[in-house]
C-alpha positions as semicolon CSV with decimal commas, in nm:
position;residue;x (nm);y (nm);z (nm)
1;M;11,557;4,466;7,876
2;R;11,227;4,517;8,074
3;R;11,037;4,239;8,131
4;G;10,795;4,180;8,425
5;G;10,817;4,566;8,554
6;A;11,144;4,639;8,394
7;L;11,544;4,564;8,522
8;A;11,427;4,795;8,827
9;C;11,194;4,586;8,962
10;G;11,242;4,274;9,064
11;L;11,132;4,059;9,453
12;I;11,326;3,971;9,687
13;A;11,242;3,682;9,981
14;V;10,893;3,735;10,104
15;L;10,878;4,044;9,885
16;T;10,566;4,155;9,641
17;L;10,814;4,313;9,301
18;G;10,615;4,737;9,318
19;G;10,663;4,902;9,009
20;C;10,992;4,955;8,789
21;S;10,923;5,143;8,503
22;G;10,963;5,450;8,566
23;D;10,586;5,652;8,657
24;D;10,484;5,784;8,991
25;P;10,578;5,522;9,292
26;D;10,221;5,643;9,374
27;T;10,012;5,448;9,070
28;D;10,297;5,165;9,034
29;D;10,108;4,852;9,074
30;A;10,225;4,470;9,232
31;R;10,327;4,274;9,004
32;A;10,644;3,977;9,157
33;E;10,548;3,829;9,491
34;T;10,875;3,595;9,665
35;T;10,806;3,335;9,977
36;E;11,089;3,234;10,234
37;V;11,120;2,927;10,383
38;E;10,995;3,032;10,749
39;P;10,731;3,216;10,914
40;P;10,656;3,533;10,941
41;A;10,745;3,731;11,270
42;T;10,492;3,890;11,469
43;S;10,624;4,138;11,599
44;S;10,792;4,503;11,378
45;T;10,929;4,800;11,482
46;E;10,993;5,139;11,329
47;Q;11,236;5,373;11,270
48;E;11,290;5,725;11,180
49;P;11,423;5,740;10,812
50;N;11,682;5,944;10,690
51;Q;11,697;6,115;10,364
52;Q;11,977;5,941;10,193
53;P;12,085;5,565;10,277
54;T;12,384;5,542;10,528
55;E;12,584;5,249;10,682
56;E;12,477;5,178;11,061
57;P;12,754;5,080;11,268
58;G;12,792;4,670;11,265
59;D;12,556;4,629;10,997
60;A;12,849;4,657;10,724
61;A;12,889;4,258;10,556
62;T;13,232;4,213;10,669
63;E;13,460;4,027;10,352
64;E;13,540;3,594;10,438
65;P;13,574;3,375;10,215
66;D;13,362;3,122;10,162
67;D;13,386;2,732;10,164
68;D;13,477;2,783;9,803
69;G;13,767;3,049;9,884
70;R;13,552;3,316;9,722
71;A;13,449;3,617;9,886
72;D;13,086;3,743;10,009
73;A;12,946;3,962;9,736
74;T;12,765;4,263;9,913
75;I;12,480;4,474;9,800
76;L;12,296;4,764;9,928
77;L;11,939;4,769;10,120
78;A;11,780;5,081;10,135
79;E;11,433;5,207;10,127
80;V;11,309;5,421;9,842
81;A;11,153;5,738;9,953
82;R;11,024;5,816;9,538
83;Q;11,063;5,665;9,239
84;Y;11,034;5,866;8,914
85;P;11,106;5,842;8,551
86;A;11,532;5,931;8,491
87;P;11,496;6,287;8,300
88;N;11,760;6,179;8,120
89;G;11,623;5,837;8,022
90;P;11,952;5,649;7,939
91;S;12,193;5,872;8,086
92;C;12,109;5,912;8,394
93;R;12,387;5,951;8,610
94;S;12,332;5,743;9,010
95;R;12,449;6,033;9,310
96;P;12,513;5,843;9,638
97;D;12,598;6,149;9,808
98;D;12,249;6,277;9,711
99;G;12,121;5,975;9,800
100;I;11,952;5,872;9,400
101;Y;12,023;5,599;9,217
102;C;11,890;5,504;8,842
103;S;11,782;5,205;8,727
104;R;12,060;5,045;8,477
105;D;11,832;5,175;8,181
106;G;11,865;5,449;8,286
107;A;11,475;5,436;8,237
108;A;11,420;5,517;8,632
109;R;11,529;5,706;8,956
110;F;11,535;5,620;9,295
111;L;11,500;5,879;9,659
112;L;11,688;5,607;9,871
113;R;11,729;5,615;10,212
114;D;11,874;5,400;10,504
115;G;12,072;5,175;10,332
116;R;12,212;4,905;10,454
117;Q;12,520;4,702;10,368
118;V;12,450;4,294;10,344
119;G;12,680;3,995;10,254
120;V;12,561;3,729;10,013
121;D;12,681;3,443;10,015
122;D;12,550;3,289;9,686
123;A;12,255;3,402;9,441
124;E;12,168;3,074;9,205
125;A;11,870;3,116;8,916
126;S;11,603;2,844;8,927
127;L;11,293;2,718;8,775
128;D;10,986;2,692;8,941
129;E;10,781;2,414;8,806
130;A;10,497;2,463;9,039
131;A;10,408;2,804;8,967
132;A;10,638;2,782;8,593
133;T;10,767;3,074;8,612
134;W;11,239;3,146;8,658
135;V;11,313;3,290;9,079
136;V;11,600;3,378;9,169
137;T;11,761;3,244;9,549
138;L;11,986;3,427;9,770
139;R;12,158;3,266;10,095
140;L;12,243;3,580;10,309
141;D;12,576;3,550;10,533
142;P;12,511;3,525;10,902
143;A;12,534;3,919;10,945
144;G;12,342;3,954;10,645
145;T;12,079;3,760;10,800
146;E;12,016;3,938;11,109
147;T;12,020;4,284;10,911
148;F;11,751;4,191;10,660
149;A;11,497;3,979;10,935
150;R;11,565;4,398;11,072
151;I;11,402;4,497;10,732
152;S;11,176;4,264;10,648
153;R;11,009;4,390;11,037
154;R;11,003;4,672;10,971
155;L;10,895;4,730;10,573
156;A;10,686;4,396;10,569
157;G;10,283;4,434;10,450
158;T;10,350;4,857;10,374
159;Q;10,375;4,989;10,042
160;T;10,757;5,112;10,103
161;Q;11,000;4,922;9,803
162;L;11,308;4,843;9,876
163;A;11,619;4,872;9,663
164;V;11,901;4,635;9,572
165;V;12,184;4,853;9,545
166;V;12,477;4,715;9,266
167;G;12,681;4,905;9,208
168;D;12,520;5,235;9,258
169;V;12,305;5,080;9,021
170;V;11,926;4,931;9,116
171;L;11,910;4,618;9,012
172;T;11,544;4,528;9,166
173;A;11,296;4,756;9,403
174;P;10,992;4,487;9,556
175;L;10,814;4,517;9,834
176;V;10,825;4,304;10,109
177;Q;10,545;4,080;10,232
178;Q;10,634;3,905;10,584
179;T;10,938;3,923;10,769
180;I;11,231;3,699;10,670
181;T;11,483;3,545;10,962
182;G;11,624;3,287;10,782
183;G;11,843;3,457;10,558
184;L;11,722;3,275;10,261
185;V;11,563;3,507;10,035
186;Q;11,362;3,451;9,655
187;I;11,312;3,727;9,443
188;S;11,061;3,609;9,155
189;G;10,803;3,785;8,913
190;D;10,767;3,737;8,544
191;F;11,109;3,671;8,469
192;A;11,258;3,502;8,184
193;E;11,520;3,240;8,228
194;S;11,809;3,550;8,074
195;F;11,699;3,802;8,298
196;A;11,658;3,555;8,610
197;R;12,045;3,433;8,553
198;R;12,118;3,774;8,471
199;L;12,036;3,888;8,818
200;A;12,156;3,609;9,006
201;V;12,574;3,694;8,813
202;D;12,514;4,047;8,971
203;L;12,418;3,991;9,306
204;D;12,587;3,701;9,371
């Protein structure tokens, strides 16, 4: 399914969706935006990227039950070093040990780096009536909030996409528009209701 840049594209928090159609990443246009409920921070620090996603000690989210008794979901966030069409189309297979992940529809392949595990307490799809578009809002757990603040601070305003990975599949790969420190992340784009609801289920 491809809507608003395909399944490999979406938005997160104050992020703008980068190209996810399987084209060369240098030619993709931004196609979505997201907003956060806090003003952007002004400081940023740069990290030396690794070749493939690796978990930083202390960043892995601890799965503890929510108030309703459910365990937090855990997603992988990683910088996109390169995006290109998958040579085998729908039969694309992710190779996590090599830092290579496929989009759900198999049309795009991503080389990822600097992966971080982040806990998600809740994900909900809703209609933004003002913008007349469907959005997905994530509520991160405390550890995930801190991790995402560091990631968004580093990537805000750059052209580096941030891949959101669940089960070795890239669900979306947006651009970060501003630093997000409050743990509320909104993903938006040209989403149909069915797409937004499915994304929320996948991230919860």
